C-alpha positions as CSV (number, residue, x, y, z in Angstrom):
1,X,38.6,14.6,-19.2
2,X,37.0,17.9,-18.3
3,X,33.9,17.8,-16.3
4,X,31.4,20.4,-17.5
5,X,30.2,23.0,-15.1
6,X,26.5,23.4,-15.1
7,X,26.5,26.3,-12.7
8,X,29.1,29.1,-12.4
9,X,29.9,31.3,-9.5
10,X,28.0,34.1,-11.3
11,X,24.7,32.2,-11.2
12,X,22.2,33.2,-8.6
13,X,20.2,30.5,-6.7
14,X,17.0,32.1,-7.9
15,X,18.2,31.9,-11.5
16,X,19.0,28.2,-11.2
17,X,15.6,27.3,-9.7
18,X,13.1,29.7,-11.4
19,X,10.1,27.6,-10.3
20,X,10.8,27.9,-6.6
21,X,7.6,29.9,-6.0
22,X,5.6,27.1,-7.6
23,X,7.4,24.6,-5.4
24,X,6.5,26.5,-2.3
25,X,2.8,26.8,-3.3
26,X,2.7,23.0,-4.0
27,X,3.1,22.5,-0.2
28,X,-0.5,23.7,0.1
29,X,-1.6,21.0,-2.4
30,X,0.2,18.4,-0.4
31,X,-1.4,19.6,2.8
32,X,-4.8,19.6,1.2
33,X,-4.4,15.9,0.1
34,X,-3.4,15.0,3.7
35,X,-6.4,16.7,5.2
36,X,-8.8,15.2,2.7
37,X,-7.3,11.7,3.2
38,X,-7.2,11.9,7.0
39,X,-10.8,13.2,7.2
40,X,-12.2,10.7,4.8
41,X,-10.5,7.5,6.0
42,X,-10.9,8.2,9.7
43,X,-14.7,8.0,9.2
44,X,-14.5,4.6,7.4
45,X,-13.3,2.5,10.3
46,X,-10.9,-0.5,10.4
47,X,-9.7,-1.6,7.0
48,X,-7.3,-4.1,5.4
49,X,-5.1,-2.9,2.5
50,X,-5.0,-5.4,-0.3
51,X,-2.6,-4.8,-3.2
52,X,-0.8,-6.5,-6.0
53,X,-0.2,-6.3,-9.7
54,X,-2.4,-3.9,-11.8
55,X,-1.8,-6.3,-14.7
56,X,-3.6,-9.3,-13.3
57,X,-6.6,-10.3,-15.5
58,X,-10.1,-11.5,-14.5
59,X,-10.1,-15.3,-14.5
60,X,-6.4,-15.5,-13.5
61,X,-5.4,-17.4,-10.4
62,X,-4.5,-14.4,-8.2
63,X,-7.3,-12.2,-9.5
64,X,-9.9,-14.7,-8.5
65,X,-8.2,-15.3,-5.1
66,X,-8.1,-11.6,-4.4
67,X,-11.9,-11.4,-5.0
68,X,-12.5,-14.2,-2.4
69,X,-10.0,-12.7,0.0
70,X,-11.7,-9.3,0.0
71,X,-15.1,-11.0,0.4
72,X,-13.8,-12.8,3.4
73,X,-12.3,-9.6,4.8
74,X,-15.7,-7.9,4.5
75,X,-17.4,-10.8,6.2
76,X,-15.1,-10.3,9.2
77,X,-16.1,-6.7,9.6
78,X,-13.2,-4.9,7.9
79,X,-13.3,-2.5,5.0
80,X,-11.0,-3.1,2.0
81,X,-8.5,-0.4,0.8
82,X,-6.8,-0.7,-2.6
83,X,-5.1,1.7,-5.0
84,X,-8.4,1.8,-6.9
85,X,-6.9,0.6,-10.2
86,X,-7.2,-2.5,-12.3
87,X,-5.8,-6.0,-11.7
88,X,-5.6,-7.2,-8.1
89,X,-6.9,-3.8,-6.9
90,X,-10.1,-4.2,-9.0
91,X,-10.4,-7.8,-7.8
92,X,-10.2,-6.8,-4.1
93,X,-12.7,-3.9,-4.6
94,X,-15.0,-6.3,-6.4
95,X,-14.9,-8.9,-3.6
96,X,-15.7,-6.2,-1.0
97,X,-18.4,-4.4,-3.1
98,X,-20.3,-7.5,-4.2
99,X,-20.3,-8.7,-0.6
100,X,-21.7,-5.5,0.8
101,X,-18.5,-4.4,2.4
102,X,-16.7,-1.1,2.4
103,X,-14.8,-0.8,-0.8
104,X,-12.2,2.0,-0.7
105,X,-10.1,3.2,-3.6
106,X,-7.1,5.5,-3.2
107,X,-6.7,6.6,-6.8
108,X,-3.6,8.2,-8.2
109,X,-3.2,10.5,-11.3
110,X,-1.1,8.4,-13.8
111,X,-0.7,8.8,-17.6
112,X,-1.7,5.2,-18.3
113,X,-4.5,4.8,-15.8
114,X,-8.0,6.3,-16.1
115,X,-9.7,6.8,-12.8
116,X,-10.7,4.2,-10.3
117,X,-12.3,0.8,-11.1
118,X,-16.1,0.4,-11.1
119,X,-16.2,-1.6,-7.8
120,X,-14.9,1.3,-5.7
121,X,-17.8,2.8,-3.7
122,X,-18.3,6.4,-4.8
123,X,-18.4,7.6,-1.2
124,X,-15.1,5.9,-0.5
125,X,-13.2,7.2,-3.5
126,X,-10.2,9.5,-2.9
127,X,-7.9,10.7,-5.7
128,X,-4.3,11.7,-5.1
129,X,-1.7,13.5,-7.1
130,X,1.2,12.6,-4.9
131,X,2.3,9.0,-4.4
132,X,3.9,9.7,-1.0
133,X,0.6,11.1,0.4
134,X,-1.3,8.1,-0.9
135,X,1.2,5.7,0.6
136,X,0.7,7.3,4.0
137,X,-3.0,6.7,3.7
138,X,-2.4,3.0,2.9
139,X,-0.4,2.6,6.1
140,X,-2.1,4.9,8.5
141,X,-5.6,3.6,8.2
142,X,-5.0,-0.1,7.5
143,X,-5.0,-2.6,10.2
144,X,-3.2,-5.2,8.0
145,X,-1.8,-5.9,4.6
146,X,-2.6,-8.8,2.3
147,X,-0.2,-8.7,-0.6
148,X,-0.5,-10.5,-3.9
149,X,2.2,-10.9,-6.5
150,X,3.1,-7.6,-8.2
151,X,5.8,-5.4,-9.6
152,X,7.7,-2.3,-8.5
153,X,4.7,-0.6,-6.9
154,X,3.7,-3.6,-4.9
155,X,7.3,-4.1,-3.7
156,X,7.7,-0.4,-2.9
157,X,4.6,-0.4,-0.7
158,X,5.6,-3.7,1.0
159,X,9.1,-2.7,1.8
160,X,8.1,0.8,3.0
161,X,5.7,-0.8,5.4
162,X,8.3,-3.3,6.6
163,X,10.7,-0.5,7.2
164,X,8.2,1.5,9.2
165,X,7.6,-1.5,11.5
166,X,11.3,-2.3,11.8
167,X,12.2,1.2,12.7
168,X,9.2,1.4,15.1
169,X,7.6,4.3,13.3
170,X,4.4,2.3,13.5
171,X,3.2,-0.5,15.7
172,X,3.4,-4.1,14.5
173,X,0.6,-4.9,12.1
174,X,0.0,-8.2,10.2
175,X,1.4,-8.6,6.7
176,X,0.5,-11.6,4.7
177,X,2.1,-12.5,1.3
178,X,-0.2,-14.6,-0.8
179,X,1.4,-16.9,-3.3
180,X,4.4,-18.9,-2.0
181,X,5.5,-19.8,-5.6
182,X,6.0,-16.1,-6.2
183,X,7.3,-14.9,-2.8
184,X,9.5,-17.8,-1.7
185,X,12.4,-16.7,-3.9
186,X,12.3,-13.2,-2.3
187,X,12.0,-14.6,1.2
188,X,14.9,-16.9,0.5
189,X,17.1,-14.1,-0.8
190,X,16.2,-12.0,2.3
191,X,17.3,-14.8,4.5
192,X,20.4,-15.9,2.6
193,X,21.7,-12.4,1.9
194,X,20.3,-9.8,4.3
195,X,20.1,-12.0,7.4
196,X,23.2,-14.0,6.8
197,X,25.3,-10.9,6.0
198,X,23.9,-9.0,9.0
199,X,21.9,-6.3,7.2
200,X,18.7,-7.3,9.0
201,X,17.9,-9.3,12.1
202,X,16.6,-12.9,12.0
203,X,13.5,-11.6,13.9
204,X,12.8,-9.2,11.0
205,X,11.7,-12.2,9.0
206,X,8.8,-12.6,11.4
207,X,7.2,-9.4,10.2
208,X,5.5,-11.2,7.3
209,X,3.6,-14.5,6.8
210,X,3.4,-16.5,3.6
211,X,0.5,-18.6,2.5
212,X,-1.4,-20.0,-0.5
213,X,-4.7,-20.1,1.3
214,X,-6.8,-16.9,1.2
215,X,-8.8,-18.1,4.2
216,X,-5.6,-18.6,6.2
217,X,-4.5,-15.1,5.2
218,X,-7.7,-13.5,6.5
219,X,-7.6,-15.7,9.6
220,X,-4.0,-14.6,10.4
221,X,-5.1,-11.0,10.3
222,X,-8.2,-11.6,12.5
223,X,-6.2,-13.7,15.0
224,X,-3.7,-10.9,15.3
225,X,-6.4,-8.5,16.6
226,X,-8.1,-10.9,19.1
227,X,-6.4,-9.1,22.0
228,X,-5.4,-5.9,20.4
229,X,-7.1,-2.6,19.9
230,X,-8.0,-1.4,16.4
231,X,-6.7,2.1,15.8
232,X,-4.9,4.2,13.1
233,X,-1.2,3.7,12.7
234,X,0.8,6.8,13.6
235,X,3.2,6.7,10.7
236,X,5.8,9.3,9.7
């Protein structure tokens, strides 16, 4: 079987990547998003990132629990950061907004999502084009993470945060997974496969806490900071 050659020795690098100038200029767009995000979030103060499925509907178990969680977070003096979208994000912003707390939405330009939800405070709305810039903001300016059941995006954000803590790119921060029925299988797989086969350490399992009680989730975060200073996480 002959493997086709997509490039020949006659091709010039500039011919292969004709959009190289556009790529170079995109660096300034990335820089602009970082500057806007850093400047805006630094002024907001200590926050908790709450995230989970964008598909959760009002009235569902985890949607309603996320509303109560965010309200409790606000009562304890923290702002609430979400991705600004529907589902769990909307629920968390709703709980913060209706309780008079800071309701932050880090929006992202996506084909199937139209703007941020109505419970994000206008003064705390930041829109991003690049996922990786947005994820930095989630981590850098959050003093904790309360994670509800979700899909690829939720797992991506969870595991990136765990990796940053494991590799000591950021200081240890509290991570709470709400919904043992959902998370127990994943936790069991991590222990049975990754720990047992030596891919992670036993102590890495202590980086997150599982619960079904939203009050316990908020209490876990608050207890963590009883003797610790609240400050941005110096990620990346």
